[in-house]
C-alpha positions as a Markdown table, in Angstrom:
| # | Residue | x | y | z |
|---|---|---|---|---|
| 1 | Met | -44.9 | 68.3 | -40.0 |
| 2 | Glu | -46.5 | 70.4 | -42.7 |
| 3 | Val | -46.9 | 69.7 | -46.5 |
| 4 | Leu | -47.5 | 71.8 | -49.5 |
| 5 | Arg | -47.4 | 71.6 | -53.3 |
| 6 | Ala | -46.3 | 74.0 | -56.1 |
| 7 | Pro | -46.5 | 73.6 | -59.9 |
| 8 | Phe | -43.3 | 72.3 | -61.4 |
| 9 | Gly | -43.7 | 74.1 | -64.8 |
| 10 | Ala | -44.5 | 77.5 | -63.5 |
| 11 | Thr | -41.7 | 77.4 | -60.9 |
| 12 | Arg | -39.1 | 76.2 | -63.4 |
| 13 | Ala | -40.3 | 78.8 | -65.9 |
| 14 | Ala | -39.9 | 81.6 | -63.3 |
| 15 | Ala | -36.3 | 80.3 | -62.5 |
| 16 | Lys | -35.4 | 80.4 | -66.2 |
| 17 | Arg | -37.0 | 83.9 | -66.6 |
| 18 | Leu | -34.9 | 85.2 | -63.7 |
| 19 | Gly | -31.7 | 83.6 | -65.1 |
| 20 | Gly | -31.2 | 80.7 | -62.6 |
| 21 | Thr | -32.1 | 77.2 | -61.8 |
| 22 | Leu | -35.0 | 75.3 | -60.1 |
| 23 | Asn | -32.7 | 74.8 | -57.1 |
| 24 | Thr | -32.3 | 78.6 | -56.8 |
| 25 | Ala | -36.0 | 79.1 | -57.1 |
| 26 | Phe | -36.6 | 76.5 | -54.3 |
| 27 | Leu | -34.1 | 78.1 | -51.9 |
| 28 | Thr | -35.4 | 81.5 | -52.8 |
| 29 | Ala | -38.9 | 80.5 | -51.8 |
| 30 | Ala | -37.6 | 79.1 | -48.5 |
| 31 | Ala | -35.8 | 82.3 | -47.8 |
| 32 | Glu | -38.8 | 84.4 | -48.8 |
| 33 | Ala | -41.0 | 82.3 | -46.4 |
| 34 | Ala | -38.5 | 82.7 | -43.6 |
| 35 | Ser | -38.5 | 86.4 | -44.2 |
| 36 | Arg | -42.3 | 86.7 | -44.2 |
| 37 | Tyr | -42.5 | 84.5 | -41.0 |
| 38 | His | -40.1 | 86.8 | -39.1 |
| 39 | Val | -41.8 | 89.9 | -40.3 |
| 40 | Ala | -45.2 | 88.5 | -39.2 |
| 41 | Ala | -43.7 | 87.7 | -35.8 |
| 42 | Gly | -42.4 | 91.2 | -35.5 |
| 43 | Gln | -38.8 | 90.1 | -35.5 |
| 44 | Pro | -37.3 | 90.8 | -39.0 |
| 45 | Val | -33.8 | 89.4 | -39.7 |
| 46 | Glu | -31.5 | 90.4 | -42.5 |
| 47 | His | -29.8 | 87.0 | -43.1 |
| 48 | Leu | -30.1 | 83.4 | -42.1 |
| 49 | Arg | -27.8 | 80.4 | -42.5 |
| 50 | Ala | -29.1 | 77.8 | -44.9 |
| 51 | Ser | -27.9 | 74.5 | -46.3 |
| 52 | Met | -28.7 | 72.7 | -49.5 |
| 53 | Ala | -27.6 | 69.4 | -50.8 |
| 54 | Ile | -25.7 | 69.9 | -54.1 |
| 55 | Ser | -25.1 | 67.1 | -56.5 |
| 56 | Thr | -21.5 | 66.3 | -57.2 |
| 57 | Arg | -22.3 | 63.4 | -59.5 |
| 58 | Thr | -20.2 | 62.9 | -62.6 |
| 59 | Glu | -20.0 | 60.2 | -65.3 |
| 60 | Ala | -17.0 | 58.8 | -63.4 |
| 61 | Ser | -18.7 | 58.6 | -60.0 |
| 62 | Gly | -21.4 | 56.3 | -61.3 |
| 63 | Thr | -23.5 | 56.8 | -58.2 |
| 64 | Asn | -25.5 | 59.5 | -56.4 |
| 65 | Ala | -22.9 | 61.8 | -54.9 |
| 66 | Phe | -23.6 | 65.1 | -53.2 |
| 67 | Ser | -22.2 | 67.5 | -50.7 |
| 68 | Leu | -23.9 | 70.0 | -48.3 |
| 69 | Ala | -23.4 | 73.6 | -49.3 |
| 70 | Arg | -23.9 | 76.2 | -46.5 |
| 71 | Met | -24.5 | 79.8 | -47.2 |
| 72 | Leu | -25.9 | 83.1 | -45.8 |
| 73 | Val | -29.2 | 83.9 | -47.6 |
| 74 | Pro | -30.9 | 87.3 | -47.5 |
| 75 | Thr | -34.1 | 87.3 | -45.5 |
| 76 | Gly | -34.6 | 91.1 | -45.2 |
| 77 | Glu | -37.6 | 92.6 | -46.9 |
| 78 | Met | -36.9 | 92.9 | -50.7 |
| 79 | Pro | -38.5 | 92.1 | -54.0 |
| 80 | Ile | -38.4 | 88.4 | -54.6 |
| 81 | Ala | -36.6 | 88.8 | -57.9 |
| 82 | Glu | -33.8 | 90.6 | -56.1 |
| 83 | Arg | -33.7 | 87.9 | -53.5 |
| 84 | Phe | -33.4 | 85.3 | -56.3 |
| 85 | Gln | -30.4 | 87.1 | -57.9 |
| 86 | Ala | -28.6 | 87.3 | -54.5 |
| 87 | Ile | -29.2 | 83.6 | -53.8 |
| 88 | Gln | -28.2 | 82.6 | -57.3 |
| 89 | Ala | -24.8 | 84.3 | -56.6 |
| 90 | Ala | -24.6 | 82.7 | -53.1 |
| 91 | Thr | -25.3 | 79.2 | -54.3 |
| 92 | Gly | -22.8 | 79.6 | -57.1 |
| 93 | Ala | -20.1 | 80.6 | -54.7 |
| 94 | Ala | -21.0 | 77.9 | -52.2 |
| 95 | Lys | -20.9 | 75.2 | -54.9 |
| 96 | Glu | -17.4 | 76.3 | -56.0 |
| 97 | Ser | -16.1 | 76.3 | -52.4 |
| 98 | Thr | -17.7 | 73.0 | -51.4 |
| 99 | Ser | -15.2 | 70.3 | -50.7 |
| 100 | Thr | -14.7 | 67.8 | -53.5 |
| 101 | Ala | -15.3 | 65.0 | -50.9 |
| 102 | Ser | -18.8 | 63.7 | -51.3 |
| 103 | Leu | -21.1 | 62.5 | -48.5 |
| 104 | Glu | -20.6 | 59.0 | -49.9 |
| 105 | Thr | -16.9 | 59.2 | -49.2 |
| 106 | Leu | -17.5 | 60.8 | -45.8 |
| 107 | Ala | -19.9 | 58.0 | -45.0 |
| 108 | Ser | -17.2 | 55.4 | -45.6 |
| 109 | Val | -14.9 | 57.2 | -43.2 |
| 110 | Ala | -17.7 | 57.6 | -40.6 |
| 111 | Ala | -18.3 | 53.9 | -40.7 |
| 112 | Thr | -15.0 | 53.4 | -38.9 |
| 113 | Leu | -15.9 | 55.9 | -36.1 |
| 114 | Pro | -17.9 | 55.3 | -32.9 |
| 115 | Thr | -21.6 | 56.1 | -33.4 |
| 116 | Ser | -21.6 | 58.5 | -30.5 |
| 117 | Leu | -18.8 | 60.5 | -32.1 |
| 118 | Val | -20.5 | 60.6 | -35.5 |
| 119 | Thr | -23.7 | 61.8 | -33.9 |
| 120 | Arg | -22.0 | 64.5 | -32.0 |
| 121 | Leu | -20.1 | 65.8 | -35.1 |
| 122 | Ala | -23.3 | 65.8 | -37.2 |
| 123 | Arg | -25.2 | 67.8 | -34.5 |
| 124 | Gln | -22.3 | 70.3 | -34.3 |
| 125 | Gln | -22.4 | 70.8 | -38.0 |
| 126 | Ala | -26.2 | 71.2 | -38.1 |
| 127 | Gln | -26.0 | 73.8 | -35.3 |
| 128 | Thr | -24.2 | 76.2 | -37.8 |
| 129 | Val | -27.4 | 76.2 | -40.0 |
| 130 | Asp | -30.8 | 77.9 | -39.3 |
| 131 | Phe | -32.8 | 75.9 | -41.9 |
| 132 | Ala | -32.0 | 73.1 | -44.3 |
| 133 | Thr | -33.3 | 72.4 | -47.9 |
| 134 | Ser | -33.0 | 69.4 | -50.2 |
| 135 | Asn | -34.3 | 68.9 | -53.7 |
| 136 | Val | -34.8 | 65.3 | -54.9 |
| 137 | Arg | -35.8 | 64.5 | -58.4 |
| 138 | Gly | -38.8 | 62.2 | -58.6 |
| 139 | Ala | -40.8 | 60.5 | -61.4 |
| 140 | Pro | -42.1 | 62.9 | -64.1 |
| 141 | Ile | -44.9 | 60.5 | -64.8 |
| 142 | Pro | -47.7 | 59.0 | -62.7 |
| 143 | Leu | -46.8 | 56.0 | -60.6 |
| 144 | Tyr | -49.0 | 53.2 | -59.4 |
| 145 | Ile | -49.0 | 50.9 | -56.3 |
| 146 | Ala | -51.1 | 47.7 | -56.7 |
| 147 | Gly | -53.1 | 49.4 | -59.5 |
| 148 | Ala | -53.8 | 52.5 | -57.5 |
| 149 | Arg | -52.4 | 55.8 | -58.8 |
| 150 | Leu | -50.0 | 57.6 | -56.5 |
| 151 | Leu | -51.5 | 61.1 | -56.2 |
| 152 | Glu | -49.0 | 63.0 | -54.0 |
| 153 | Asn | -45.7 | 62.1 | -52.5 |
| 154 | Tyr | -44.3 | 64.1 | -49.5 |
| 155 | Pro | -40.7 | 63.6 | -48.4 |
| 156 | Val | -39.4 | 64.1 | -44.8 |
| 157 | Gly | -35.9 | 65.5 | -44.1 |
| 158 | Pro | -34.2 | 65.2 | -40.7 |
| 159 | Leu | -34.0 | 68.2 | -38.3 |
| 160 | Leu | -30.6 | 67.6 | -36.6 |
| 161 | Gly | -30.7 | 70.9 | -34.8 |
| 162 | Val | -32.2 | 73.2 | -37.6 |
| 163 | Ala | -35.4 | 75.2 | -37.2 |
| 164 | Phe | -37.0 | 73.5 | -40.2 |
| 165 | Asn | -36.0 | 71.2 | -43.0 |
| 166 | Leu | -37.8 | 71.8 | -46.3 |
| 167 | Thr | -37.5 | 68.8 | -48.6 |
| 168 | Leu | -38.8 | 68.7 | -52.2 |
| 169 | Leu | -39.6 | 65.7 | -54.3 |
| 170 | Ser | -40.8 | 66.5 | -57.8 |
| 171 | Tyr | -43.5 | 64.2 | -59.0 |
| 172 | Asp | -45.8 | 64.2 | -62.1 |
| 173 | His | -45.5 | 67.9 | -62.9 |
| 174 | Ser | -45.7 | 68.9 | -59.2 |
| 175 | Leu | -43.3 | 70.0 | -56.5 |
| 176 | Asp | -44.4 | 68.0 | -53.4 |
| 177 | Met | -42.7 | 69.3 | -50.2 |
| 178 | Gly | -42.5 | 68.2 | -46.7 |
| 179 | Val | -41.6 | 70.7 | -43.9 |
| 180 | Asn | -40.2 | 69.1 | -40.8 |
| 181 | Ile | -40.5 | 71.8 | -38.2 |
| 182 | Asp | -38.9 | 72.2 | -34.7 |
| 183 | Thr | -41.7 | 73.9 | -32.8 |
| 184 | Ala | -39.2 | 75.0 | -30.1 |
| 185 | Ala | -37.8 | 77.3 | -32.8 |
| 186 | Val | -40.9 | 77.9 | -35.0 |
| 187 | Ala | -43.8 | 78.6 | -32.7 |
| 188 | Glu | -46.4 | 78.8 | -35.5 |
| 189 | Pro | -45.9 | 75.9 | -38.0 |
| 190 | Glu | -49.1 | 76.7 | -39.9 |
| 191 | Leu | -47.9 | 80.3 | -40.4 |
| 192 | Leu | -44.6 | 79.1 | -41.8 |
| 193 | Arg | -46.5 | 76.8 | -44.2 |
| 194 | Asp | -48.7 | 79.7 | -45.3 |
| 195 | Cys | -45.6 | 81.8 | -45.9 |
| 196 | Leu | -44.1 | 79.1 | -48.1 |
| 197 | Val | -47.3 | 78.8 | -50.2 |
| 198 | Lys | -47.3 | 82.6 | -50.7 |
| 199 | Ala | -43.6 | 82.6 | -51.5 |
| 200 | Phe | -44.0 | 80.1 | -54.3 |
| 201 | Lys | -47.0 | 82.0 | -55.7 |
| 202 | Ala | -45.0 | 85.2 | -55.6 |
| 203 | Leu | -42.0 | 83.5 | -57.3 |
| 204 | Ala | -44.2 | 82.1 | -60.1 |
| 205 | Thr | -45.3 | 85.6 | -61.1 |
| 206 | Ala | -41.9 | 87.3 | -60.7 |
């Protein structure tokens, strides 16, 4: 498990400047880091399979509703602005093609199935993805617990067969991220974290 932080304002400003969203910036940084990691390992790769939780909430749904979008993201060496544009297009296409059935609906169906079957199906789906991402909106203001100010807040996403799961929780003008890493797939977790830090810095100045 590794953690890192990036400035909310600078990252969102970069996304707007490049013509996209914070979600695109987040996924772009993950893809950039994966690219840098593979290059450093002497094993560059042109594309990886990524997933991102996409909100499908509407006024009618009344609850948190989301689906998992899976897509190929470019991880070859390229300018980060070019990677951003490619991922912006990929996420748009993935969102359009994502089934209208939310995970909330699927969970209701899964509740009627044996646990062993649900687990097997979940693992089979996860095995079609190289890395997973999830962006969760948190409090934009400081929070307190028993009078003590919460300084940082790092989420943890499940692996379920992926090499790493990068989960973001925005909090008080910061992007707090937890990286759950399978060391059987990522032999140098600290290097991946360093690549993520550099990716967010590069994105902020793109």
